[in-house]
N, C-alpha and C positions, 0 to 999 in steps of 0.2 A: 408886359408880355411882349416878347419878340413877335414881329408880324408874321413870321413863318410858322408859328405854332397855332395853326388853325386846322379845322376838321379835314379840309381837303388834303393836307400834308400828313395826316395822322395814319398810322398803320391799321387802325380799326375802322377807318372810313371806307364805305363802299358806295361809289357814285351811282346814282339812280337816274340821272338826267336833269331836266329843268322842270321845276314845279309850275311856275307861272310864265317865265320868259327865259330865253337862252342866257341872258346875262345874270340870272339868279340860279346857278346850279345847286343841287341838293343831293343828299344821300342818306345812308343809314349808318348809325354808330353801332358797331358790333363788338364793343368792349366786353359786354356782358350778354348773357342769354336773353332771348326775346321776352318781352313782358306780355302777360295776358291782357287782352283788350276788354274793357268794361262792357258788359252786355253782349258779349260774343264768345264763341268757342275758339276763336283764333288768337294768334299772338303776333307781335311785331317788334322789330328793333326800333329804337327811337329815330325819328326823322330829324335831320339837322341840315342847316344851310352850310354850304362849303366853306364860308368864311366865319362860321361860328367857332367857338373854342371852349375848352373846359380845363379843369385842373388835372386831368388824367391823360393829357396828350403824350403820345409816344411817337417818335420819328419813325417814318416808314423804313423798313429793313430792305436794303437793296438786294436784288436777286442777281447773283453772280453767274455768268454763263461760263461753261467749260470752254477752254481754248479749243479751236478746231485745227485739225491737221491741214497743212497747205495742200492744195490740189496737186495730184500727180500729173506730170506732164511731159 
């Protein structure tokens, strides 16, 4: 697996901060709908560490900005 194919670089990763320490960032995988939590009426996306990986990685899609007109002057 190439080292850049990790959760933090995946288009479905949503960063949530650091779980235990700043050097261990984590987030949620939003590839699929949230799952119901056992014994609860709530649901959640799976929590993943930023350096985790899976077989469904998709590169983040860059957001292109529209060109701006030069300032009038």
